[in-house]
C-alpha positions as CSV (number, residue, x, y, z in Angstrom):
1,M,24.3,-11.7,9.4
2,S,26.7,-9.4,7.7
3,N,23.9,-7.3,6.1
4,E,22.0,-4.7,8.0
5,T,18.5,-6.0,8.6
6,I,15.3,-4.2,7.5
7,L,11.9,-5.1,8.8
8,V,9.0,-5.1,6.3
9,T,5.6,-5.5,7.9
10,G,2.7,-7.0,5.8
11,G,5.2,-8.1,3.2
12,A,2.9,-11.0,2.0
13,G,0.2,-8.5,1.1
14,F,-0.3,-6.9,-2.4
15,I,2.1,-3.9,-2.2
16,G,4.6,-5.6,0.2
17,A,4.9,-8.6,-2.1
18,N,5.8,-6.3,-5.0
19,F,8.1,-4.2,-2.8
20,I,10.3,-7.0,-1.2
21,P,11.6,-8.5,-4.5
22,Y,12.3,-5.0,-5.8
23,F,14.1,-4.0,-2.6
24,L,16.2,-7.2,-2.4
25,E,17.3,-6.7,-6.0
26,T,17.9,-2.9,-5.7
27,F,19.6,-2.9,-2.3
28,P,22.0,-5.9,-2.0
29,Q,23.5,-4.5,1.2
30,Y,20.3,-5.3,3.2
31,H,18.7,-8.4,4.7
32,V,14.9,-8.3,4.7
33,V,12.8,-9.7,7.5
34,N,9.2,-10.0,6.4
35,L,6.7,-10.0,9.3
36,D,3.2,-11.0,8.3
37,K,0.2,-12.4,10.2
38,L,-1.0,-14.1,7.0
39,T,-4.6,-13.0,7.3
40,Y,-6.8,-13.6,4.3
41,A,-5.0,-10.7,2.5
42,G,-1.5,-12.2,2.9
43,N,-0.2,-14.9,0.6
44,L,3.3,-16.4,0.7
45,A,2.8,-17.7,-2.8
46,N,3.3,-14.0,-3.9
47,L,6.9,-14.2,-2.7
48,K,8.0,-17.5,-4.3
49,E,10.9,-15.6,-6.0
50,C,12.3,-14.7,-2.6
51,E,12.0,-18.0,-0.8
52,N,15.6,-19.2,-1.5
53,N,17.2,-15.8,-1.2
54,P,19.8,-15.9,1.7
55,R,19.0,-12.2,2.4
56,Y,15.3,-12.9,3.0
57,T,13.6,-14.2,6.2
58,F,9.9,-14.7,6.7
59,V,8.5,-14.5,10.3
60,K,4.8,-15.2,11.0
61,G,3.5,-12.9,13.7
62,D,1.1,-10.1,14.7
63,I,2.1,-6.4,15.0
64,C,-0.6,-6.2,17.7
65,D,1.6,-8.4,20.0
66,E,3.7,-5.9,21.7
67,K,6.3,-8.2,23.3
68,F,6.7,-10.2,20.1
69,V,7.4,-7.0,18.1
70,K,9.9,-5.8,20.7
71,D,11.7,-9.1,20.8
72,L,11.9,-9.2,17.0
73,F,13.8,-5.8,17.0
74,E,16.2,-7.3,19.5
75,K,16.7,-10.6,17.8
76,Y,17.4,-9.3,14.3
77,D,18.8,-5.9,15.4
78,I,16.4,-4.1,13.1
79,R,17.9,-1.0,11.4
80,G,14.9,0.2,9.3
81,V,11.2,-0.4,8.9
82,F,8.8,-0.3,6.0
83,H,5.4,-0.5,7.6
84,F,2.9,-1.9,5.1
85,A,0.8,-4.1,7.5
86,A,-2.8,-2.8,7.6
87,E,-6.4,-3.7,7.3
88,S,-7.2,-2.0,4.1
89,H,-10.6,-3.0,2.7
90,V,-13.1,-0.2,3.1
91,D,-16.2,-2.5,2.9
92,N,-14.8,-4.7,5.6
93,S,-14.2,-1.6,7.8
94,I,-17.9,-0.7,7.5
95,T,-19.2,-4.2,8.5
96,G,-16.5,-4.8,11.2
97,P,-14.4,-1.8,12.2
98,R,-12.6,-3.3,15.3
99,P,-9.7,-5.1,13.5
100,F,-9.0,-1.8,11.7
101,I,-8.6,0.0,15.0
102,Q,-6.5,-2.7,16.5
103,T,-4.1,-3.4,13.5
104,N,-3.8,0.1,12.1
105,I,-3.6,2.1,15.3
106,E,-2.4,-0.2,18.1
107,G,-0.1,-2.2,15.7
108,T,1.5,1.0,14.4
109,F,2.0,2.2,18.0
110,N,3.8,-1.1,18.9
111,L,6.1,-0.8,16.0
112,L,7.0,2.8,16.7
113,E,7.6,2.1,20.4
114,A,9.8,-0.9,19.5
115,A,11.8,1.3,17.1
116,R,12.1,4.0,19.6
117,L,13.4,1.7,22.4
118,H,15.8,-0.1,20.0
119,W,17.3,3.0,18.3
120,M,17.1,5.8,20.9
121,A,18.7,6.3,24.3
122,A,16.4,9.3,25.2
123,P,14.2,11.8,23.4
124,G,16.3,13.5,20.8
125,Q,19.2,11.2,21.5
126,V,20.0,8.3,19.1
127,K,22.0,5.4,20.3
128,P,25.6,5.2,18.9
129,G,25.5,3.3,15.6
130,Y,21.8,3.8,15.0
131,S,21.9,7.3,13.4
132,T,20.9,6.0,9.9
133,C,17.8,4.0,11.1
134,R,14.6,5.1,9.6
135,F,10.9,4.2,10.0
136,H,8.9,4.6,6.8
137,H,5.1,4.5,7.2
138,I,2.9,3.6,4.1
139,S,-0.5,5.3,4.2
140,T,-3.3,6.3,1.8
141,D,-4.9,9.3,0.1
142,E,-8.2,8.3,1.8
143,V,-7.1,10.1,5.0
144,Y,-7.8,13.4,3.1
145,G,-11.5,12.6,2.6
146,T,-13.1,13.4,-0.7
147,L,-12.6,16.0,-3.5
148,G,-15.1,17.8,-5.7
149,E,-14.8,17.8,-9.5
150,T,-11.5,19.7,-9.4
151,G,-8.4,20.1,-7.2
152,F,-5.9,17.6,-5.8
153,F,-4.7,16.3,-2.5
154,T,-1.4,17.8,-1.4
155,E,0.7,17.1,1.7
156,K,-0.9,20.3,3.1
157,T,-4.5,19.0,2.7
158,P,-6.3,18.8,6.1
159,Y,-7.2,15.3,7.2
160,A,-10.9,14.5,6.8
161,P,-11.3,10.7,6.8
162,N,-14.8,9.4,6.1
163,S,-14.7,5.6,6.8
164,P,-13.5,3.6,9.8
165,Y,-10.6,2.4,7.5
166,S,-9.4,5.9,6.6
167,A,-9.9,7.2,10.2
168,S,-7.7,4.4,11.5
169,K,-5.0,5.2,8.9
170,A,-5.2,8.9,9.7
171,S,-4.7,8.0,13.4
172,S,-1.6,5.9,12.5
173,D,-0.2,8.8,10.4
174,L,-0.6,11.1,13.4
175,L,1.2,8.7,15.7
176,V,4.1,8.5,13.3
177,R,4.3,12.3,13.2
178,A,4.1,12.5,17.0
179,Y,7.0,10.1,17.5
180,H,9.1,12.4,15.3
181,H,8.2,15.6,17.0
182,T,8.2,14.2,20.6
183,Y,11.2,11.8,20.5
184,G,13.1,12.8,17.4
185,L,12.5,9.4,15.8
186,N,13.6,9.3,12.2
187,V,10.3,8.8,10.3
188,T,8.9,9.4,6.8
189,T,5.4,8.8,5.6
190,S,4.0,8.4,2.1
191,N,0.3,8.6,1.2
192,C,-0.5,6.9,-2.1
193,S,-3.4,6.8,-4.5
194,N,-5.2,3.5,-5.5
195,N,-2.6,0.8,-6.4
196,Y,-3.1,-1.8,-9.1
197,G,-0.9,-4.5,-10.6
198,P,0.2,-8.1,-10.2
199,K,-0.5,-10.0,-6.9
200,Q,-3.5,-7.8,-5.8
201,H,-6.1,-9.5,-3.6
202,D,-9.1,-10.8,-5.5
203,E,-11.5,-8.6,-3.4
204,K,-10.3,-5.3,-4.9
205,L,-11.9,-3.6,-7.9
206,I,-9.6,-4.5,-10.8
207,P,-9.0,-8.2,-9.9
208,T,-12.8,-8.4,-9.3
209,I,-13.5,-7.1,-12.8
210,I,-11.0,-9.5,-14.4
211,R,-12.3,-12.5,-12.4
212,K,-16.0,-11.8,-13.1
213,C,-15.3,-11.4,-16.8
214,L,-13.5,-14.7,-17.1
215,A,-16.2,-16.4,-15.1
216,G,-19.0,-14.9,-17.2
217,Q,-20.6,-13.4,-14.1
218,P,-22.1,-9.9,-13.5
219,I,-19.5,-7.2,-12.8
220,P,-20.7,-5.2,-9.8
221,I,-20.2,-1.4,-10.1
222,Y,-21.2,0.8,-7.1
223,G,-23.8,3.5,-7.6
224,D,-23.5,5.3,-11.0
225,G,-19.9,4.2,-11.6
226,K,-18.7,7.8,-11.7
227,N,-16.5,7.7,-8.6
228,V,-13.1,8.9,-9.6
229,R,-9.8,7.4,-8.4
230,D,-6.2,8.2,-9.3
231,W,-4.5,4.9,-10.2
232,L,-0.9,4.1,-9.5
233,Y,1.0,1.0,-10.8
234,V,2.3,-0.9,-7.9
235,L,6.0,-1.0,-9.0
236,D,6.0,2.7,-9.4
237,H,4.7,3.0,-5.9
238,C,7.4,0.7,-4.6
239,K,10.1,2.8,-6.3
240,G,8.6,5.9,-4.7
241,I,8.6,4.3,-1.2
242,A,12.3,3.3,-1.6
243,L,13.2,6.8,-2.7
244,V,11.5,8.5,0.2
245,W,13.2,6.1,2.6
246,Q,16.6,6.8,1.0
247,K,16.4,10.5,0.4
248,G,13.3,12.0,2.0
249,Q,13.5,14.5,4.8
250,A,13.0,13.1,8.3
251,G,9.5,14.0,9.6
252,E,8.1,14.7,6.1
253,T,5.2,13.3,4.2
254,Y,5.3,12.6,0.5
255,N,2.3,11.9,-1.7
256,I,2.7,9.3,-4.4
257,G,0.1,9.4,-7.2
258,G,-0.1,8.2,-10.7
259,R,-1.7,11.2,-12.4
260,N,-4.2,8.6,-13.9
261,E,-7.7,9.7,-12.9
262,R,-10.4,7.3,-14.1
263,T,-14.0,6.7,-13.2
264,N,-14.9,3.2,-12.2
265,L,-16.8,3.0,-15.5
266,Q,-13.7,3.9,-17.5
267,I,-11.8,1.2,-15.6
268,V,-14.3,-1.5,-16.3
269,D,-14.5,-0.4,-20.0
270,T,-10.8,-0.5,-20.5
271,I,-10.4,-4.0,-18.9
272,C,-13.4,-5.4,-20.9
273,T,-11.9,-4.0,-24.1
274,L,-8.5,-5.6,-23.3
275,L,-10.0,-9.0,-22.5
276,D,-12.2,-8.9,-25.6
277,N,-9.0,-8.8,-27.5
278,L,-6.7,-11.0,-25.4
279,K,-9.3,-13.7,-24.4
280,P,-12.6,-13.3,-26.1
281,A,-15.7,-14.7,-24.4
282,A,-16.9,-18.1,-25.7
283,N,-20.3,-16.7,-26.5
284,G,-18.8,-14.1,-28.8
285,K,-20.2,-11.2,-26.8
286,S,-18.3,-8.3,-25.3
287,Y,-17.5,-8.6,-21.6
288,K,-19.1,-5.1,-21.3
289,T,-22.5,-6.8,-21.4
290,L,-21.7,-8.2,-17.9
291,I,-21.6,-4.7,-16.3
292,T,-24.2,-4.4,-13.5
293,F,-24.9,-1.5,-11.2
294,V,-25.3,-2.3,-7.4
295,K,-26.3,-0.2,-4.4
296,D,-23.6,2.3,-3.5
297,R,-21.2,1.8,-0.6
298,A,-22.0,3.8,2.6
299,G,-19.9,6.9,2.9
300,H,-18.4,6.3,-0.6
301,D,-15.9,9.1,-1.4
302,R,-16.6,10.7,-4.8
303,R,-13.2,11.5,-6.0
304,Y,-9.5,11.2,-5.0
305,A,-6.6,12.7,-6.9
306,I,-3.1,13.1,-5.7
307,D,-0.6,15.9,-6.5
308,A,2.8,14.2,-6.4
309,T,4.7,17.4,-7.3
310,K,6.7,17.4,-4.0
311,L,8.1,13.8,-4.6
312,E,8.8,14.6,-8.3
313,T,10.6,17.9,-7.7
314,E,12.4,17.3,-4.4
315,L,13.4,13.6,-4.9
316,G,13.1,13.2,-8.7
317,W,10.5,10.4,-8.7
318,K,8.5,9.8,-11.9
319,A,6.0,7.1,-12.7
320,D,7.2,4.7,-15.4
321,E,3.8,3.4,-16.3
322,N,0.7,5.3,-17.4
323,F,-2.7,3.6,-17.0
324,E,-2.8,2.1,-20.4
325,T,0.6,0.4,-20.1
326,G,0.1,-0.6,-16.5
327,I,-3.4,-2.1,-17.0
328,K,-2.2,-4.2,-19.9
329,K,0.6,-5.7,-17.8
330,T,-1.8,-6.3,-15.0
331,V,-4.5,-8.1,-17.1
332,T,-1.8,-10.2,-18.8
333,W,-0.4,-11.2,-15.4
334,Y,-3.9,-12.4,-14.2
335,L,-4.5,-14.3,-17.5
336,N,-1.1,-16.1,-17.1
337,R,-1.6,-16.8,-13.4
338,K,-4.1,-19.7,-13.8
């Protein structure tokens, strides 16, 4: 292969499947190896546009398999990593936390160790020809815990995870940090707010709302519906990740947020209004009549909001979509998917 090879883990998942086509188009000098276990959350149909690209290779495998990961680095001479692979559904982490500990902590450790052995001769000593190799770790704002009515998460906010999911992601972030400070591994980390957009798994909030509307079924909203999230359009997130990988300072963390705070009630209201116009219900009623309140999630964080100032000022990132433009693109994509 003439191109340098980049490893993307979890590339068949929601964000990864948006990232890979963007990266292949934007960085023609790289070959992408997509490593995915294809659990319920991974779907190769999300990468149809890449299948015949000579710079794209799919490998089915598990980041928890230490030898497999190490061999993969050797076989493809991996020169960079975008680590998306993670168990990420909070509800699932409450009912069955073990896979979150295994994938998010042990899996991240295996990748870091493989990168260290492949790129470095000794602590603080990079092998000749490997000086530009970088490991970028994709994380979440949930590691910071929950906010009150005001304030924002910054890169300096202390970690205070409240679910098995966010605790496992916090642990993985700390491992990435340790590999930089102990071994001098070239790492960057990004913590993002809630993503939305095309290709998102049906279990998540926005696809669930769209799906329930179209099926004429009750739309389940946790608690009082006033939990606040900061929403980030997935392609804006992908652009931010690529920018951090390209230009970010080694060992640094960058928060990526959309500056689009919405309560869950505002989200469902916006989607119902869009669908009322784009695909009115056969019974002539507004989809808003389907909204149903259900028992709140255990340990449900009240509010997340990210301050992306560091990424904006130091690296020049700016979100291209606001919530209104992004949600319209998203709903349209789901309507056209069928």
